[in-house]
KOLKOLVEX-21415 format. One record per residue (C-alpha): x, z, y; residue number from 0. Coordinates in pm, 1 decimal, always signed. Each point is the difference from the previous one (the first is absolute). Example, Ala and Ser with C-alpha at 12.3 -4.5 7.8 and 13.67 -1.06 7.14 Angstrom:
         c1         c3         c2   num
    +1230.0     +780.0     -450.0     0
     +137.0      -66.0     +344.0     1
! end
This chain:
         c1         c3         c2   num
     -111.6    -1114.1    +1597.6     0
     -140.1     +326.2     +134.5     1
     +115.8     +304.4     -190.9     2
     -184.9     +238.4     +228.4     3
     -340.7     -127.3     -114.5     4
      +19.8      -98.5     -370.1     5
     -264.6     -250.4      -97.0     6
     -112.4     +157.5     -327.8     7
     -312.3     +158.1     +142.6     8
      -87.3     -304.6     +209.5     9
       +6.1     -229.2     -305.1    10
     -193.9     +245.9     -216.8    11
     -266.9      +36.7     +269.8    12
      -18.9     -376.9      +48.9    13
      -51.0      -45.6     -375.4    14
     -260.8     +276.0      -14.0    15
     -200.4     -164.5     +277.7    16
      +11.6     -349.6     -151.0    17
     -334.2     -161.2      -88.4    18
     +117.9      -88.4     -350.4    19
     +146.6     +169.2     -305.9    20
     +368.3      +78.8      +63.6    21
     +259.6     +122.8     -249.1    22
     +227.6     +255.6     +166.8    23
     +370.3      -53.1      -71.8    24
     +113.0     +169.0     +320.8    25
     +108.7     +358.4      -59.5    26
     +189.4     +158.2     -289.9    27
     -254.0     +256.2     -121.1    28
       -8.0       -4.1     -383.6    29
     -338.0      -61.4     -163.2    30
      +77.3     +151.2     -341.4    31
      -67.3     +351.0     -126.6    32
     +224.3     +294.1      +91.0    33
     +134.1     +207.4     -289.6    34
     -266.4     +200.4     -184.0    35
     +204.7     +316.8      +52.3    36
      -13.0      -51.7     +376.3    37
     -379.8      -10.0       +0.7    38
       -4.4     +306.5     -224.1    39
     +234.2     +180.0     +236.9    40
     -228.3      -62.9     +296.4    41
     -306.9     +116.8     -190.7    42
     +166.9     +320.5     -112.1    43
     +132.5      +63.1     +349.8    44
     -353.2      +18.5     +137.9    45
      -50.5     +323.5     -195.2    46
     +318.7     +166.4     +125.7    47
      +10.8     +333.2     +178.5    48
      -19.2       -3.0     +381.2    49
     +375.3      +45.7      +45.6    50
      +55.3     -340.2     -165.0    51
     -171.0     -160.6     +300.0    52
     +254.2     +131.8     +250.2    53
     +329.4     -149.4     +124.7    54
     +250.6      -93.8     -267.0    55
     +373.2      +28.1      +80.4    56
      +88.3     -238.6     +280.5    57
     +247.3     -200.8     -206.2    58
     -239.8      -23.5     -294.2    59
      -99.9     +192.1     -309.3    60
     +309.7     +131.7     -173.1    61
     -123.1     -116.9     -341.7    62
      -53.8     -355.2     +124.2    63
     +338.2      -11.4     +167.8    64
     +162.0     +126.6     -320.5    65
     -176.6     -266.4     -204.8    66
     +116.4     -275.2     +236.3    67
     +354.0     +138.0      +15.1    68
      +24.9       +7.9     -380.4    69
     -123.2     -357.0      -29.6    70
     +232.6     -130.9     +271.4    71
     +303.7     +204.9     -104.6    72
      +46.8     +182.1     +329.7    73
       -0.9     +358.3     +122.4    74
     -348.0     +122.7      +82.8    75
     +113.8     +109.4     +345.1    76
      +52.0     -364.6      +96.9    77
     -369.3      -87.3      -49.2    78
     -270.5      +22.4     +265.5    79
     -362.1      -93.7      -73.1    80
     -141.4     -226.3     +271.3    81
     -324.9     -154.8     +114.6    82
      +56.3     -311.4     -209.5    83
     +306.3     -222.2       +8.1    84
      -86.9      -86.2     +358.6    85
      +98.2     +342.4     +127.1    86
     +298.5       +6.4     -233.2    87
     +132.8     -317.8     +161.6    88
      -69.1     +137.9     +345.9    89
     +202.8     +313.7      -80.7    90
     +281.9     -210.4     -142.2    91
      +21.3     -219.1     +309.9    92
       -9.0     +303.5     +227.2    93
     +283.6     +157.8     -198.2    94
     +207.6     -316.1      +36.9    95
      -49.7      -17.0     +375.2    96
      +59.0     +370.9      +60.1    97
     +352.8      -28.2     -140.7    98
     +111.0     -168.4     +326.5    99
     +178.9     -260.7     -209.2   100
     -173.6     -303.3     +146.3   101
     -346.3     -105.2     +110.4   102
      -60.5     -312.8     -205.6   103
     -194.4      -28.4     -325.2   104
      +61.9     -305.2     -217.5   105
     -298.3     -133.6     -193.6   106
      -45.6     -293.6     -231.7   107
     -203.7     -297.0     +120.4   108
     -276.1      -27.7     -122.6   109
      -82.5     +367.8      +32.0   110
     -289.1     +240.7      -47.4   111
     -120.8      +26.6     +362.0   112
      -31.8     +377.7      +14.6   113
     +379.9      +35.5      -30.3   114
      +80.3     -166.3     +334.1   115
     -307.2     +162.6     +150.1   116
     +129.1     +347.1      -85.0   117
     +353.8      -87.5     +105.9   118
     -114.4     -117.5     +342.9   119
     -223.2     +304.4      +40.7   120
     +311.3     +213.0      -54.1   121
     +188.0     -196.2     +265.2   122
     +222.8     -198.2     -234.4   123
     +118.3     -355.9      +45.8   124
     -122.6     -214.1     -289.0   125
     +198.8     -286.2     -146.4   126
     -149.2     -226.7     -267.8   127
     +239.3     -160.0     -248.5   128
     -137.5     -299.0     -197.2   129
       -4.8      +24.5     -379.2   130
      +92.4     -274.5     -242.8   131
     -245.1     -260.9     -127.0   132
      -74.5     +221.0     -302.9   133
      -93.6     +295.8     +219.8   134
     +314.7     +196.8      -82.5   135
     +215.5     +143.6     +278.1   136
     +280.6     -216.7     +131.7   137
     +278.2     +255.8      -32.1   138
     +244.6     -203.0     +209.3   139
     -255.1      -47.1     +279.1   140
      -78.2     +371.0       -3.4   141
     +372.3      +77.9      +20.2   142
      +38.4     -235.3     +295.9   143
     -291.1     +170.6     +176.9   144
     +125.7     +355.5      -57.1   145
     +210.2     +164.2     +268.2   146
      +95.6     +335.3     +149.2   147
     -344.0       +3.0     +163.8   148
     -176.6      -13.8     -338.6   149
     -177.3     +329.4      -61.7   150
     -177.5     -106.5     -316.9   151
      -49.9     -282.3     -245.9   152
     -343.8       +1.5     -160.3   153
      -69.6     -168.9     -332.5   154
     -319.8      -17.4     -203.7   155
      +11.8      -84.0     -371.1   156
     -219.3     -116.8     -166.0   157
      -71.7     -172.0     +325.7   158
     -308.2      -38.8     +214.5   159
      -73.6     -285.1      +76.4   160
     +233.0     -213.0     -217.3   161
      -15.0     +183.6     -334.4   162
     +380.2      -15.6      -31.3   163
     +165.8     +269.8     -212.8   164
     +354.1      +93.5     +102.8   165
     +248.7      +41.5     -281.9   166
     +272.8     +264.1      -24.0   167
     +264.8     -223.7     +157.1   168
     -213.2      -67.2     +306.7   169
     -100.6     +363.1      +49.4   170
     +359.3     +116.8      -39.9   171
     +109.1     -256.4     +259.7   172
     -258.3     +140.1     +241.4   173
     +118.5     +355.1      -68.9   174
     +360.6     -103.2      +69.4   175
      -95.6     -193.3     +312.1   176
     -178.7     +300.4     +146.1   177
     +298.6     +218.4      -78.6   178
     +243.4     -244.8     +159.9   179
     -201.3       +8.8     +323.3   180
      -74.6     +375.8       +7.9   181
     -369.7      -78.3      -44.8   182
     -272.7     +136.2     -224.4   183
     -139.2     -216.7     -276.7   184
     -376.1      +49.8      -13.8   185
     -136.8     -116.4     -334.7   186
     -379.9      -23.1      -29.2   187
      -77.1      -12.6     -372.3   188
     -377.0      +36.8      +12.2   189
      -57.8     -288.7     -245.0   190
     +257.4     +116.9     -254.9   191
     -259.7      +12.8     -279.9   192
      -77.8     -368.6      +53.7   193
     +323.0     -168.7     -108.0   194
      -58.8     -301.2     -227.3   195
     +364.2     -109.9       -2.0   196
     +161.0     +309.2     -151.8   197
     +264.2       -8.3     +275.0   198
     -123.8     +268.9     +237.8   199
     +267.3     +248.7     +103.8   200
      -55.9     +306.6     +213.5   201
     +240.4      +78.9     +280.4   202
      +23.8     +345.8     -157.3   203
     +208.5     -156.8     -277.1   204
     +297.9       -3.6     +234.2   205
     +187.2     +310.0     +107.7   206
      -33.9      -10.5     +377.5   207
      -71.0     +255.7     +269.9   208
     -157.4     -248.6     +241.0   209
     -299.1     -117.0     -208.0   210
     -364.1      +98.1      +53.6   211
     -249.2     -107.6     -265.8   212
     -372.9       -7.2      +71.0   213
     -293.2      -44.7     -236.5   214
     -362.6      +96.3      -56.0   215
     -267.9      +15.6     -267.8   216
     -242.0     -217.0     +197.5   217
      +78.4     -319.0     -190.7   218
     +128.2     +130.9     -333.1   219
     -310.1     +216.9      -56.7   220
     -243.7     -220.5     +198.2   221
      -81.0     +282.9     +243.9   222
      +86.1     -128.0     +347.9   223
     -259.6     +237.9     +143.8   224
     +163.6     +318.4     -129.6   225
     +308.0      -46.7     +223.1   226
     +271.9     +157.7     -215.3   227
     +348.7     -137.2      +56.8   228
     +348.6     +138.5       +8.7   229
     +346.7      -49.2     +142.3   230
     +332.3      +95.4     -155.6   231
     +258.5      +79.7     +266.0   232
     +370.9      +77.1      -19.9   233
      +57.6     +376.6      +22.4   234
     +132.8      -16.7     +357.6   235
     -318.9     -167.0     +129.8   236
     -274.3     +181.5     -187.3   237
      -44.9     +295.4     +236.6   238
      -64.9     -219.2     +302.9   239
     -235.2     -217.1     -205.0   240
     -200.5     +306.1     -108.0   241
      -24.5     +117.9     +360.3   242
     -124.8     -335.8     +128.0   243
     -247.6      -21.8     -288.2   244
     -132.7     +348.6      +82.1   245
      -36.4      -75.6     +371.3   246
     -178.4     -331.0      -61.3   247
     -223.7      +96.4     -294.5   248
      +33.7     +377.2      -54.1   249
      -37.1      -79.9     -371.1   250
     -166.1     -237.4     -242.7   251
     -327.1      +40.0     -189.7   252
      +12.9     +248.9     -287.2   253
     -276.4     -158.5     -217.9   254
     +175.9     -336.8       +0.8   255
     +331.5     +155.5      -96.4   256
     -154.9     +204.0     -280.9   257
     -173.9     -306.7     -141.0   258
     +313.4     -216.1      +18.2   259
     +205.3     +271.3     -169.4   260
     -246.9      +19.2     -288.2   261
       +2.5     -378.2      -33.6   262
     +380.2       -5.2      -11.6   263
       +3.6     +265.3     -269.9   264
     -272.0     -151.2     -219.8   265
      +19.6     -378.2      +50.1   266
     +211.1     -201.1     -242.3   267
     +172.7     -335.0      +48.6   268
     -296.2     -190.9     -146.0   269
     -194.3      +49.9     +322.8   270
     +265.3     -172.3     +209.5   271
      +56.0     -277.0     -253.5   272
     -372.8      -78.1       -0.5   273
      +11.7      -41.8     +378.5   274
     +300.5     -230.0      -28.0   275
     -172.9     -207.4     -270.4   276
     -305.9      -40.0     +220.5   277
     +212.1     -113.7     +292.6   278
     +211.3     -236.0     -208.8   279
     -318.8     -180.1     -104.6   280
     -122.0      -20.8     +359.0   281
     +333.4     -127.5     +128.2   282
      +19.3     -267.5     -270.4   283
     -353.9     -122.2      +67.9   284
      +48.4       +7.5     +374.7   285
     +331.1     -185.7       +3.3   286
     -142.4     -260.7     -240.4   287
     -272.6      -63.2     +255.7   288
     +256.3      -18.7     +279.6   289
     +183.8     -262.8     -203.9   290
     -323.9     -195.1      -25.9   291
      -43.4      +27.0     +377.0   292
     +354.3     -127.6      +57.3   293
     +115.3     +322.4     +161.6   294
     +351.5     +134.3      +23.4   295
      +43.4     +368.7      -80.6   296
     +255.9     +264.6      -83.0   297
      -43.6      +94.7     -365.8   298
      -91.8     +370.9       -2.5   299
     +241.5     +209.7     -203.0   300
     -175.5     +323.2      +92.6   301
     -275.9     +164.0     +208.0   302
     -333.1     -184.6      +18.6   303
      +30.9     -247.9     +284.6   304
      +49.5     -375.6      +13.4   305
     +168.9     -150.8     +306.5   306
      -85.7     -369.5      +26.7   307
      -29.0     -297.1     +229.9   308
     -198.9     -323.5       -2.1   309
     +102.9     -336.5     +144.4   310
     -131.0      -60.1     +350.9   311
     -175.6     +335.8       -0.8   312
     +204.9     +252.1     +202.2   313
      -62.5     +366.8      -73.2   314
     -159.0      +73.2     +334.7   315
     -288.2     +234.8      +67.8   316
     -219.8     -300.5      +80.0   317
      +71.9     -153.4     -340.1   318
      -55.3     +330.6     -176.7   319
     -340.8      +16.5     +165.9   320
      -63.6     -358.6     -114.5   321
      +70.7     +106.3     -358.8   322
     -254.6     +278.3      +40.1   323
     -264.1     -233.2     +142.4   324
      +60.7     -306.5     -216.2   325
     +147.7     +128.5     -327.2   326
     -130.5     +355.2      -14.6   327
     +348.5     +146.1      -44.1   328
     +154.4     +259.1     +234.8   329
     +377.8      +41.9      +20.6   330
     +263.1      +99.7     +255.5   331
     +175.1     -238.9     +242.3   332
     +372.3      -32.4      -53.6   333
     +101.2      +78.7     +355.7   334
     -119.9     +355.4      -63.0   335
     +306.6      +36.6     -224.3   336
     +268.3     -137.4     +230.4   337
      +96.7     -355.7      +87.7   338
     -171.1     -163.1     -300.0   339
     -269.8     -175.2     +201.4   340
      -66.1     -260.9     -269.8   341
      -81.0     +253.8     -269.4   342
     -292.7     +218.9     -106.8   343
      -12.6     +308.3     -222.5   344
     -251.3      +68.9     -273.8   345
      -52.4     +349.2     -147.2   346
     -118.1      -27.9     -361.6   347
     -184.6     +330.1      -11.7   348
     -348.2     -117.3      -83.1   349
     -163.3     -102.0     -328.7   350
      -96.1     -321.8     +181.2   351
     +360.5     -111.9      +50.2   352
      -35.8     -283.1     -252.6   353
     -321.7     -116.6     +167.2   354
     +181.2       +1.3     +334.4   355
     +274.4     -211.4     -155.0   356
     -258.0     -254.4     -116.4   357
     -146.1      -18.3     +351.4   358
     +346.4      -68.5     +141.0   359
      +66.9     -268.6     -262.3   360
     -323.1     -172.3      +99.2   361
      +57.8      +29.6     +374.2   362
     +109.4     -306.4     +196.5   363
     +311.8     +124.2     +181.4   364
! end
């Protein structure tokens, strides 16, 4: 497992260069339409006066921050607009380490590989804590792993890659555990609009001064290329977070923020429900095909990934390349996500997801 060189781009390039038709289930870039209001916002922006093309405030447009703060029930001064959730998580980890309250970051195993990559880049010690068979955190195991050297505990719900959705009891236990160990709880909630279980709970639901929540509009509005995310910090950490954000990025892109703001203001719940309906259908069809192929998988409760394994077919890079060459399906090897070497991850963000499932059902594993 090499966190310094994630394999996403290698697998995508290998699939692109294959001499056969390949269905890409590698990366989590939504294939459905963004909100109509977002497209309208970008079109109208093109006709703005010249001053609209200059730097916005470093911590983000005030109107966008106010909209987010109102929706999340926090003070606007706790919100900083970031270059996607990726930067938001980077700022959160940096804040945890700069407190001089430990140098270790606890992560679930399996884990989205950019978390440990960022943590190591910041000089942190990374410790992976295995989850339960259903993909949910093992609270007791996390408590056993936590210590005075724990700077942060990072959770991600709905989860990538397992699709697990953490309920209120689990999230509260993580909040309490971080508090007991003088650590920050970093809660990445980027897939919050894709909860099929009805159990999702934000870490903001609990009154705590050691919680940082991160999110973005990349997945919820199907605009990964616009790079608009945000972080909500406790009041005592927000100034340092703003400073680091300014030094790293200066600011974010004004057109993206304007378009996202308009979409927030004008897009109703039907848009998000339509996306969930689409994904529910894909997940059902895909898992039916996995059943036909005799695969084991974690039933997705949220997000749009399926984490699976096949008998006598370890989730190695070599086997992933075999699936590309022989089945015409591209996915991610499990060891990218931690110690789950027997598993592979499929991202159901293509209209050909059901066709990919049929190819897997027909493949001789």
